[in-house]
C-alpha atoms as an extended CHARMM CRD file, in Angstrom:
* protein
*
        89  EXT
         1         1  MET       CA              0.0830000000       -0.0470000000       -0.2870000000  PROA      1               0.0000000000
         2         2  ILE       CA              2.5620000000        2.5800000000        1.0750000000  PROA      2               0.0000000000
         3         3  ALA       CA              4.5560000000        1.6110000000       -2.3920000000  PROA      3               0.0000000000
         4         4  ALA       CA              1.7890000000        2.6340000000       -4.5480000000  PROA      4               0.0000000000
         5         5  ALA       CA              0.7730000000        5.6970000000       -2.4870000000  PROA      5               0.0000000000
         6         6  LEU       CA              4.3540000000        6.5530000000       -3.1020000000  PROA      6               0.0000000000
         7         7  ILE       CA              4.3630000000        6.0390000000       -6.8570000000  PROA      7               0.0000000000
         8         8  ILE       CA              0.7780000000        7.9540000000       -6.8470000000  PROA      8               0.0000000000
         9         9  ALA       CA              2.7680000000       10.7770000000       -5.1860000000  PROA      9               0.0000000000
        10        10  MET       CA              6.1680000000       11.0270000000       -7.1250000000  PROA      10              0.0000000000
        11        11  GLY       CA              4.0740000000       10.7910000000      -10.0050000000  PROA      11              0.0000000000
        12        12  CYS       CA              2.1100000000       14.2170000000       -8.8860000000  PROA      12              0.0000000000
        13        13  ILE       CA              5.1180000000       15.9300000000       -7.9960000000  PROA      13              0.0000000000
        14        14  ALA       CA              6.8980000000       15.1230000000      -11.5630000000  PROA      14              0.0000000000
        15        15  LEU       CA              3.8740000000       16.6570000000      -12.7020000000  PROA      15              0.0000000000
        16        16  ALA       CA              4.0890000000       20.0760000000      -10.9280000000  PROA      16              0.0000000000
        17        17  MET       CA              7.8850000000       19.9810000000      -11.6460000000  PROA      17              0.0000000000
        18        18  LEU       CA              6.6950000000       20.0690000000      -15.3810000000  PROA      18              0.0000000000
        19        19  LEU       CA              4.1320000000       22.5830000000      -14.7150000000  PROA      19              0.0000000000
        20        20  ASN       CA              6.9430000000       24.6770000000      -12.9820000000  PROA      20              0.0000000000
        21        21  LEU       CA              9.3700000000       24.3350000000      -15.3180000000  PROA      21              0.0000000000
        22        22  PHE       CA              6.4980000000       25.7800000000      -17.9380000000  PROA      22              0.0000000000
        23        23  ARG       CA              6.1820000000       28.5080000000      -15.4800000000  PROA      23              0.0000000000
        24        24  LEU       CA              9.6180000000       29.0000000000      -15.4580000000  PROA      24              0.0000000000
        25        25  PHE       CA             10.4440000000       29.6450000000      -19.1760000000  PROA      25              0.0000000000
        26        26  ARG       CA              7.0580000000       31.2010000000      -20.1880000000  PROA      26              0.0000000000
        27        27  GLY       CA              6.6980000000       33.5920000000      -17.0700000000  PROA      27              0.0000000000
        28        28  PRO       CA              6.1530000000       37.0850000000      -18.2730000000  PROA      28              0.0000000000
        29        29  THR       CA              7.6370000000       38.3600000000      -15.5510000000  PROA      29              0.0000000000
        30        30  PRO       CA             11.2010000000       38.2400000000      -13.4970000000  PROA      30              0.0000000000
        31        31  ALA       CA              8.9590000000       37.6670000000      -10.3930000000  PROA      31              0.0000000000
        32        32  ASP       CA              7.1290000000       34.8450000000      -12.0940000000  PROA      32              0.0000000000
        33        33  ARG       CA             10.1290000000       33.3180000000      -13.1890000000  PROA      33              0.0000000000
        34        34  ILE       CA             11.8820000000       33.2730000000       -9.7780000000  PROA      34              0.0000000000
        35        35  LEU       CA              8.7230000000       31.7040000000       -8.0080000000  PROA      35              0.0000000000
        36        36  ALA       CA              8.4260000000       28.8620000000      -10.2620000000  PROA      36              0.0000000000
        37        37  LEU       CA             12.1360000000       28.6690000000       -9.5790000000  PROA      37              0.0000000000
        38        38  ASP       CA             11.5910000000       28.4080000000       -5.7000000000  PROA      38              0.0000000000
        39        39  THR       CA              8.4940000000       26.2840000000       -5.7460000000  PROA      39              0.0000000000
        40        40  LEU       CA             10.3790000000       23.9940000000       -8.4130000000  PROA      40              0.0000000000
        41        41  VAL       CA             13.0960000000       23.8300000000       -5.6100000000  PROA      41              0.0000000000
        42        42  ILE       CA             10.5570000000       22.7880000000       -3.0610000000  PROA      42              0.0000000000
        43        43  ASN       CA              8.8830000000       20.1870000000       -5.6410000000  PROA      43              0.0000000000
        44        44  SER       CA             12.3940000000       18.2470000000       -5.8740000000  PROA      44              0.0000000000
        45        45  ILE       CA             12.6650000000       18.3200000000       -2.0270000000  PROA      45              0.0000000000
        46        46  ALA       CA              9.3830000000       16.3050000000       -1.9390000000  PROA      46              0.0000000000
        47        47  PHE       CA             10.5770000000       14.1600000000       -4.5820000000  PROA      47              0.0000000000
        48        48  ILE       CA             13.9200000000       13.4090000000       -3.0330000000  PROA      48              0.0000000000
        49        49  ILE       CA             12.0900000000       12.9160000000        0.2100000000  PROA      49              0.0000000000
        50        50  LEU       CA              9.9460000000       10.8200000000       -1.2190000000  PROA      50              0.0000000000
        51        51  ILE       CA             12.4670000000        8.7490000000       -3.1590000000  PROA      51              0.0000000000
        52        52  GLY       CA             14.5940000000        8.3830000000        0.4770000000  PROA      52              0.0000000000
        53        53  ILE       CA             11.2000000000        7.1650000000        2.1520000000  PROA      53              0.0000000000
        54        54  GLN       CA             11.4240000000        4.4650000000       -0.9100000000  PROA      54              0.0000000000
        55        55  GLN       CA             14.7210000000        3.6730000000       -0.2270000000  PROA      55              0.0000000000
        56        56  THR       CA             14.1880000000        3.5820000000        3.5080000000  PROA      56              0.0000000000
        57        57  THR       CA             18.0480000000        5.7940000000        4.0800000000  PROA      57              0.0000000000
        58        58  THR       CA             18.3020000000        8.9430000000        5.3700000000  PROA      58              0.0000000000
        59        59  THR       CA             20.8790000000       10.1050000000        3.2070000000  PROA      59              0.0000000000
        60        60  TYR       CA             18.4750000000       11.5210000000        0.7630000000  PROA      60              0.0000000000
        61        61  PHE       CA             16.9100000000       13.4900000000        4.1420000000  PROA      61              0.0000000000
        62        62  GLU       CA             20.2070000000       14.9500000000        4.2770000000  PROA      62              0.0000000000
        63        63  ALA       CA             20.0970000000       16.1270000000        0.9510000000  PROA      63              0.0000000000
        64        64  ALA       CA             16.7450000000       17.4290000000        1.4920000000  PROA      64              0.0000000000
        65        65  LEU       CA             18.0690000000       19.1810000000        3.6880000000  PROA      65              0.0000000000
        66        66  LEU       CA             20.7140000000       20.9570000000        1.9280000000  PROA      66              0.0000000000
        67        67  LEU       CA             19.0530000000       21.9360000000       -1.0960000000  PROA      67              0.0000000000
        68        68  ALA       CA             16.6760000000       23.4170000000        0.9730000000  PROA      68              0.0000000000
        69        69  MET       CA             18.9110000000       25.6480000000        2.5520000000  PROA      69              0.0000000000
        70        70  VAL       CA             20.6220000000       26.4680000000       -1.0030000000  PROA      70              0.0000000000
        71        71  GLY       CA             16.7620000000       27.3060000000       -2.6130000000  PROA      71              0.0000000000
        72        72  PHE       CA             16.5720000000       29.6940000000        0.1080000000  PROA      72              0.0000000000
        73        73  VAL       CA             19.6230000000       31.6930000000       -0.3240000000  PROA      73              0.0000000000
        74        74  GLY       CA             19.3060000000       31.8280000000       -3.8980000000  PROA      74              0.0000000000
        75        75  THR       CA             15.3680000000       32.7600000000       -3.7120000000  PROA      75              0.0000000000
        76        76  ALA       CA             17.1030000000       35.5650000000       -1.5350000000  PROA      76              0.0000000000
        77        77  ALA       CA             19.7330000000       36.3120000000       -4.0430000000  PROA      77              0.0000000000
        78        78  TYR       CA             17.1770000000       36.2340000000       -6.5740000000  PROA      78              0.0000000000
        79        79  CYS       CA             15.3720000000       38.7660000000       -5.4840000000  PROA      79              0.0000000000
        80        80  LYS       CA             17.6200000000       41.4600000000       -4.1250000000  PROA      80              0.0000000000
        81        81  PHE       CA             18.9420000000       41.1340000000       -7.7140000000  PROA      81              0.0000000000
        82        82  LEU       CA             15.8810000000       41.7010000000       -8.9300000000  PROA      82              0.0000000000
        83        83  LEU       CA             14.8420000000       44.7920000000       -6.2340000000  PROA      83              0.0000000000
        84        84  ARG       CA             18.2860000000       46.5110000000       -6.1580000000  PROA      84              0.0000000000
        85        85  GLY       CA             20.1640000000       45.3900000000       -9.4790000000  PROA      85              0.0000000000
        86        86  ASP       CA             23.1090000000       44.0960000000       -7.3640000000  PROA      86              0.0000000000
        87        87  VAL       CA             23.8560000000       41.0710000000       -4.9960000000  PROA      87              0.0000000000
        88        88  VAL       CA             26.6640000000       42.0400000000       -2.8780000000  PROA      88              0.0000000000
        89        89  GLU       CA             26.7710000000       45.4720000000       -2.2100000000  PROA      89              0.0000000000
């Protein structure tokens, strides 16, 4: 039962990632693209967590935590660049 639920969840997240990629390439404004990239990172984290549950190992959870930290810093840097035009002052 858990295996079937994991497969369905992975399919849903893969579909969400494809829709995020569509918004990332098609976004009319840079703010839409930043938001799509941040959502893509969140979906990637969820996909990694599902793989970790399926494989029953904790290594994937650590990788998801690292991706979350890098994703947050990247989103903050993109937003700062969009607002000010410079990341490092």
